[in-house]
C-alpha positions in Angstrom: 134.2 67.8 127.8 133.5 70.6 125.8 136.1 73.4 126.6 134.8 77.4 127.4 136.8 78.9 124.6 139.3 78.3 122.1 140.6 80.0 119.4 142.1 77.8 116.0 144.4 79.3 113.8 146.4 77.4 111.0 150.3 78.9 109.1 148.6 77.8 105.9 145.5 79.6 106.2 146.9 83.2 107.7 144.0 85.2 106.6 141.5 83.6 108.8 140.8 82.3 112.4 137.7 81.2 114.7 136.8 80.5 117.9 134.7 77.8 119.6 133.0 78.8 122.7 131.2 75.5 124.5 129.9 78.1 127.6 128.8 82.0 126.7 127.9 82.2 130.3 131.6 82.6 131.0 132.4 84.3 127.8 131.1 87.6 128.0 131.8 90.6 126.0 131.8 94.7 125.9 130.9 96.7 122.8 133.7 95.9 120.7 134.3 95.7 116.9 136.6 93.7 114.5 138.4 94.5 111.5 137.5 91.8 110.2 134.4 90.2 108.7 133.0 87.6 110.7 130.2 85.3 110.7 128.9 82.6 113.1 126.3 80.0 114.3 124.7 79.5 117.3 125.0 76.0 118.2 123.2 75.8 121.5 120.5 77.6 123.5 120.0 81.3 122.9 121.7 84.5 123.7 120.9 88.3 123.4 122.6 89.9 119.8 123.1 93.6 119.7 124.9 94.8 116.2 124.6 98.6 115.7 121.1 99.7 116.8 119.5 96.8 116.6 118.9 94.1 119.1 117.0 90.8 119.1 117.1 87.5 120.6 119.1 84.8 118.5 118.9 80.6 119.0 120.4 77.6 118.6 120.2 77.4 114.0 120.9 81.3 113.6 123.6 82.3 111.4 125.3 86.2 112.7 127.3 88.4 110.3 129.3 91.4 111.6 130.6 93.5 109.2 134.0 94.9 109.6 133.8 98.1 112.0 130.4 97.6 113.0 130.1 97.7 117.3 128.6 94.5 118.8 127.6 92.1 121.2 126.4 88.8 122.0 126.0 88.0 125.5 123.9 85.4 127.6 120.3 85.9 128.4 119.8 85.8 132.4 122.5 83.2 133.0 121.2 80.7 130.2 123.4 78.1 128.6 124.6 78.7 124.9 127.2 78.2 122.4 128.5 79.2 119.3 131.3 79.2 116.6 132.7 82.1 114.8 135.0 82.4 111.6 136.9 85.9 111.4 138.4 86.6 107.8 140.9 89.3 106.5 139.4 91.9 104.5 142.4 91.6 101.7 141.6 88.2 101.1 138.0 88.7 100.8 138.0 91.6 98.3 140.2 89.9 95.8 137.4 87.5 95.5 135.2 90.2 95.2 133.1 90.5 97.8 130.7 92.6 98.7 129.5 93.1 102.4 126.3 92.4 103.2 123.7 94.2 104.9 122.0 91.5 106.9 122.8 90.7 110.1 121.3 87.6 111.0 119.9 84.3 108.9 118.0 81.7 110.1 117.9 79.8 106.8 118.7 76.3 107.6 120.9 75.7 104.6 123.3 78.2 105.1 123.7 77.0 108.9 124.3 73.4 108.2 126.5 74.6 104.9 128.6 77.0 107.4 128.9 73.9 109.8 130.6 72.1 106.9 132.9 74.9 106.5 134.3 74.7 110.2 134.8 71.0 109.5 136.8 71.4 106.5 139.2 73.9 108.0 139.8 71.6 111.3 140.5 69.0 108.9 144.4 69.2 108.6 144.2 66.2 105.8 142.2 68.5 103.6 144.6 69.9 100.7 142.0 72.6 99.0 140.5 74.3 102.5 140.9 77.5 101.0 139.7 76.5 97.3 136.4 75.3 99.9 136.6 79.0 102.2 136.8 80.8 98.6 133.4 78.9 97.2 131.5 79.5 100.6 131.7 83.0 100.5 131.0 82.9 96.5 128.1 81.3 97.2 127.3 83.3 100.8 124.7 86.0 99.0 122.6 83.3 97.4 121.9 82.8 101.3 120.8 86.0 102.1 118.5 88.7 101.5 118.5 90.4 98.0 119.6 93.9 99.4 122.8 93.0 99.9 124.4 96.4 99.3 125.4 98.7 102.7 123.9 102.3 103.0 125.8 105.1 102.6 127.0 107.4 105.6 124.7 110.3 106.4 127.4 112.3 108.5 130.8 112.6 106.7 132.3 114.4 109.7 131.6 111.5 112.1 132.8 109.2 109.3 136.1 111.5 109.3 136.3 111.2 112.9 136.5 107.5 113.0 138.4 107.5 110.4 141.2 109.9 111.9 141.2 107.7 115.3 141.7 104.8 113.0 144.4 106.6 111.7 146.0 107.4 115.0 144.7 104.7 117.4 148.5 104.5 118.1 149.5 108.2 119.1 148.7 109.9 121.9 144.9 111.3 121.1 143.0 114.0 122.8 139.7 114.8 122.2 140.4 118.2 121.1 142.6 116.7 118.0 139.5 114.6 117.2 137.0 117.6 117.3 139.9 119.9 115.3 140.0 117.1 112.8 136.2 116.6 112.2 135.0 120.4 113.1 132.9 119.3 115.4 132.2 120.5 119.0 133.3 118.2 121.8 129.5 117.8 123.1 128.3 117.4 119.8 131.0 114.5 118.8 130.3 112.7 122.1 126.8 112.4 121.9 126.5 111.6 118.1 129.9 109.5 117.6 127.9 107.4 120.4 124.6 107.5 118.4 126.9 106.5 114.9 128.9 103.7 116.5 127.8 102.6 119.7 130.8 103.7 121.4 132.3 107.2 122.9 135.2 108.3 120.8 137.3 107.1 124.2 135.4 104.1 123.8 136.1 103.8 119.8 139.7 104.4 120.6 140.4 101.7 123.0 138.4 99.5 120.9 140.9 100.3 117.6 143.7 99.6 120.3 142.9 96.1 121.3 142.2 95.5 117.2 145.8 96.2 116.8 147.0 94.4 119.7 144.9 91.5 118.5 146.8 91.8 115.3 149.9 91.6 116.7 149.7 88.6 119.4 148.5 86.7 115.9 152.0 87.4 115.2 153.2 85.7 118.5 154.5 88.7 119.6 155.3 89.6 123.4 152.4 90.7 125.5 154.1 93.6 127.4 155.4 95.1 124.2 152.4 94.8 122.0 150.5 96.6 125.3 153.0 99.5 125.2 153.1 100.1 121.4 149.3 99.8 120.9 149.6 102.9 123.5 148.2 101.1 127.0 150.0 102.0 129.9 151.4 98.5 130.9 150.7 94.6 130.0 148.0 94.7 133.3 146.1 97.8 131.2 145.9 95.5 128.2 144.6 92.5 130.0 141.8 94.5 131.2 140.9 95.9 127.8 141.4 92.8 125.9 139.5 90.5 128.2 136.2 92.9 128.4 136.4 93.4 124.5 137.3 89.5 123.4 136.3 87.4 126.5 139.9 86.1 126.7 142.9 87.2 128.2 145.9 88.1 125.1 147.8 85.0 126.4 145.1 82.7 125.7 144.2 84.4 122.6 148.0 84.3 121.6 148.8 80.9 122.1 145.9 79.7 120.0 146.0 75.6 119.1 147.4 75.2 115.5 146.0 73.2 112.9 147.2 69.5 113.1 149.7 68.3 111.3 149.5 65.9 107.9 149.1 62.5 109.2 147.6 63.2 112.4 144.1 63.3 113.7 142.7 67.0 113.7 141.7 68.4 116.8 138.7 67.7 118.2 137.5 71.4 119.9 138.3 74.9 118.0 
């Protein structure tokens, strides 16, 4: 029986994690973003994929790509079953290898789909000694599977970018809307309206998303949930639990206690 959802991490590959969702009807998200670069494959059924200002239907055989900071959701269509695999890779590791963030958010390439499925299989195989090399090879090859326009378009509103950067820099502080307005030089009403149009979230929603991302990074280290909740600016553990589940469709405990990679000489996990 395929599990509804499982996270996977391996101490030998601390810059990458993965998630397998076997029944996407039970894993629904609010709009959110990631600090990592994310790429995954739809392995069954179909769903609605919202990325930035674009929305489309994705089906089995589709690859989805999500750049850091881009607000997105991927949820079921009218209760229809669907499943997927996702890979989250830390940006410093990618940047050290010269990786350029793609502008493309979706691909129907069968070759890319098959290549990514093979990469997942390689990563989950605790018997392989060259998994990091295989991961690096995939990201070297990735541009060849995508459209030629791989460069991100520049931002057209420096003040909104400044507001977002200010929120990221102060996400653990007690931050007010007035603080953000003062930092970027925009009025309250304009900031709320324009920020949502640019990032897909209100400034408050963006701050909440940033705090969840911080909590996620700390839970990966195995820290206590209550301690992380207070550090990330949540009132208590229950407050973090609600926000975390909305943004990641998982509880903090389920996320923190991801299954480790199999030990050498033992069978690899049958599910992610």
